[in-house]
C-alpha positions as CSV (number, residue, x, y, z in Angstrom):
1,M,11.0,4.6,17.9
2,P,6.8,5.6,18.4
3,D,5.9,8.7,19.9
4,K,3.3,11.7,19.3
5,N,4.8,12.8,16.3
6,T,4.7,9.4,14.4
7,F,1.8,8.7,12.2
8,K,0.9,6.5,8.8
9,I,0.6,8.2,5.3
10,R,-1.7,5.3,3.8
11,T,-2.8,4.8,0.6
12,K,-6.8,2.8,-0.7
13,N,-4.0,-0.3,-0.4
14,R,-4.0,-1.2,3.4
15,N,-1.2,-2.8,2.9
16,L,1.1,0.2,1.2
17,F,2.1,2.5,3.7
18,L,4.6,5.6,4.7
19,R,5.3,5.0,8.8
20,V,7.0,8.4,9.5
21,T,8.4,10.0,12.8
22,K,8.7,14.2,12.6
23,G,11.7,15.4,14.4
24,H,15.4,16.2,14.0
25,F,17.2,13.1,13.1
26,A,20.8,12.9,11.4
27,T,22.1,10.5,8.9
28,S,25.5,10.0,8.4
29,H,24.9,12.3,5.0
30,S,22.4,15.3,6.4
31,H,20.2,16.0,8.4
32,I,16.2,15.6,8.4
33,N,13.1,16.3,9.4
34,Y,11.5,13.3,9.2
35,Y,12.4,9.7,9.9
36,I,10.9,7.7,7.8
37,D,10.3,4.3,8.8
38,V,10.4,1.6,6.3
39,S,11.3,-1.8,8.4
40,T,8.0,-3.6,8.4
41,Q,8.1,-3.1,4.6
42,K,11.7,-4.7,4.5
43,T,10.7,-8.0,6.7
44,R,7.0,-8.0,6.5
45,L,5.8,-10.1,3.2
46,S,2.3,-8.5,2.8
47,E,3.9,-4.8,2.9
48,A,6.8,-6.3,0.5
49,Q,4.4,-7.6,-2.2
50,A,2.0,-5.0,-2.3
51,V,5.8,-2.1,-2.9
52,A,6.7,-4.5,-5.4
53,R,3.0,-4.8,-7.1
54,E,3.6,-1.0,-7.0
55,I,6.9,-0.1,-8.2
56,V,6.3,-2.8,-10.8
57,A,3.7,-1.5,-12.6
58,H,6.2,1.6,-13.2
59,Y,7.9,-0.4,-15.8
60,N,6.7,-0.8,-19.8
61,Q,7.1,-3.8,-21.7
62,S,10.2,-2.9,-22.9
63,T,11.7,-3.0,-19.6
64,I,14.3,-6.0,-19.3
65,V,16.0,-6.8,-15.6
66,D,18.1,-9.7,-15.4
67,T,19.5,-8.8,-11.8
68,I,18.4,-6.4,-8.8
69,L,20.7,-5.4,-6.6
70,C,19.5,-5.1,-3.3
71,L,20.3,-2.0,-1.0
72,D,19.8,-1.1,2.1
73,G,18.4,-4.3,3.6
74,T,15.8,-5.1,0.5
75,E,16.4,-7.8,0.3
76,V,12.7,-9.5,0.9
77,I,11.2,-6.8,-1.9
78,G,13.7,-7.3,-4.4
79,T,12.8,-11.4,-4.5
80,C,8.5,-10.1,-4.5
81,L,9.7,-7.7,-7.3
82,A,11.5,-10.1,-9.4
83,H,8.2,-12.9,-8.9
84,E,5.8,-10.0,-10.2
85,L,8.2,-9.4,-13.3
86,T,8.4,-12.8,-14.0
87,K,5.0,-13.5,-14.0
88,E,3.0,-14.8,-16.8
89,D,0.3,-12.8,-17.6
90,F,3.1,-9.7,-16.2
91,A,3.7,-8.3,-20.1
92,N,7.4,-7.6,-19.9
93,M,10.2,-9.1,-21.4
94,N,10.8,-10.9,-18.0
95,A,7.7,-13.5,-18.5
96,H,9.3,-16.7,-18.0
97,Q,12.4,-15.6,-17.0
98,T,15.1,-15.8,-14.1
99,I,15.8,-12.9,-12.3
100,Y,18.7,-12.9,-10.1
101,V,18.2,-11.2,-6.6
102,V,21.8,-9.9,-5.0
103,T,23.5,-7.6,-2.3
104,P,26.7,-5.8,-2.1
105,E,29.3,-5.6,0.2
106,H,30.4,-2.1,2.0
107,T,34.1,-0.6,1.7
108,T,35.2,1.4,4.2
109,G,34.9,4.0,2.2
110,S,31.1,3.6,1.5
111,Q,32.1,1.5,-2.0
112,L,30.6,-1.2,-2.7
113,F,31.6,-4.7,-4.7
114,L,30.7,-7.5,-4.9
115,R,32.8,-11.5,-4.5
116,D,34.0,-12.9,-7.5
117,N,30.9,-15.7,-7.1
118,L,28.7,-12.4,-7.9
119,V,30.0,-11.1,-10.6
120,P,28.1,-13.2,-13.5
121,M,25.3,-12.4,-11.7
122,V,25.6,-8.3,-12.7
123,A,28.6,-8.6,-15.8
124,G,26.4,-8.0,-19.1
125,K,23.5,-8.3,-17.6
126,N,20.5,-5.5,-17.2
127,V,20.5,-4.5,-13.5
128,L,17.9,-2.3,-11.6
129,V,18.8,-0.9,-8.3
130,L,16.8,-1.1,-5.8
131,A,16.3,0.7,-2.3
132,A,14.9,2.1,0.6
133,S,15.4,5.1,-0.1
134,V,17.1,7.5,-2.4
135,T,17.4,11.1,-1.0
136,T,20.6,12.4,-1.1
137,G,22.0,10.0,-3.6
138,Y,25.0,8.6,-2.4
139,T,24.9,4.8,-1.9
140,A,22.9,4.4,-5.3
141,Q,25.1,7.0,-7.4
142,A,27.7,4.3,-5.3
143,A,25.3,1.3,-7.0
144,V,25.1,2.6,-10.5
145,E,28.9,3.0,-10.4
146,A,29.3,-0.7,-9.4
147,I,27.0,-2.0,-11.8
148,K,28.9,-0.2,-14.5
149,Y,32.4,-1.1,-13.0
150,Y,30.9,-4.7,-13.1
151,S,29.8,-4.4,-16.9
152,G,26.5,-4.3,-16.2
153,R,24.1,-1.8,-17.4
154,V,21.9,-0.1,-15.5
155,S,18.0,-0.9,-16.0
156,G,16.8,2.1,-13.3
157,I,16.4,3.1,-9.6
158,A,13.4,2.2,-7.7
159,A,12.7,3.0,-3.8
160,I,10.3,3.0,-1.4
161,F,11.1,7.4,-0.3
162,A,13.0,9.6,-3.2
163,T,12.9,12.9,-2.8
164,V,14.7,12.9,-6.2
165,E,13.4,12.1,-9.8
166,E,16.4,11.0,-11.2
167,C,19.9,9.6,-9.5
168,A,23.5,9.5,-11.8
169,G,21.4,10.0,-14.9
170,Y,18.7,7.6,-14.3
171,P,15.3,8.0,-13.3
172,V,13.9,7.1,-10.0
173,C,10.6,5.1,-9.4
174,A,9.5,5.6,-5.8
175,V,6.3,4.7,-4.2
176,F,6.4,7.8,-1.8
177,N,8.1,11.0,-2.0
178,P,8.2,14.2,0.1
179,K,4.9,15.6,-1.3
180,D,3.5,13.0,1.0
181,L,4.6,14.0,2.7
182,G,4.0,18.2,2.6
183,D,6.8,20.5,5.0
184,Y,10.3,17.6,4.2
185,A,13.2,18.8,4.3
186,S,16.6,17.9,4.1
187,Y,20.3,19.7,5.0
188,P,23.8,19.5,5.1
189,S,25.0,19.0,8.6
190,H,26.5,22.4,8.7
191,E,23.9,24.4,7.5
192,C,20.7,22.5,9.1
193,P,18.4,25.5,10.9
194,I,16.8,23.2,13.8
195,C,20.5,22.8,14.9
196,K,21.0,26.5,14.5
197,E,17.7,26.9,16.7
198,G,19.3,24.6,19.1
199,K,16.8,22.2,19.0
200,K,18.7,18.7,20.1
201,I,18.9,16.1,17.5
202,D,16.6,13.0,18.8
203,A,18.0,10.0,16.6
204,L,21.3,8.6,14.5
205,V,19.2,7.3,11.3
206,N,19.9,4.9,9.1
207,S,18.8,2.0,6.4
208,H,19.1,-0.8,10.0
209,G,17.0,2.1,12.2
210,Y,18.0,4.7,14.5
211,S,19.3,5.0,17.8
212,K,17.7,7.4,20.3
213,L,20.1,9.9,21.6
214,Q,19.1,10.7,25.6
215,F,20.7,13.2,27.0
């Protein structure tokens, strides 16, 4: 929903940036004053590679990743991340090895599950959770619970944008955070001060994108 309130938060890498729109938006769990648009990071190879290289820099030699569990449509980034982790010149225990890149499904109750053919890619494996964003943490926590249910081990949680440094007892590695925005805020829907000011919601947003509301 590009408009006068849309802008980019840039970095020294021209392919690594965050596109945001300021306004009043509703997610399934909260109301927020910025829409974080990561559509191109999830679909454009050059940007996905830039995100993956930024994330991989946070993982040291002792980190083991056998599987990347992709949430929010991050499969392209997950594939790039697997490539970075298995590079010969990368000092990590995954060098020269292969990594599974898998995507869970959702039940109607927002729980995550794996089909029987994917379970062996998580069971007994070291699994890194990859998300587009971690704000309320509900989806990331569901991923952690699913990994443990299928007898996997959580290696960590990574995201393009996150408002928390920890989720479900695990550190969250994020490329961008609220400090990059300055006045980012998230509120429970029934306590939203923007609503109390009488300002209407601009759009409904989720991991797939936005749906602008017409009044």
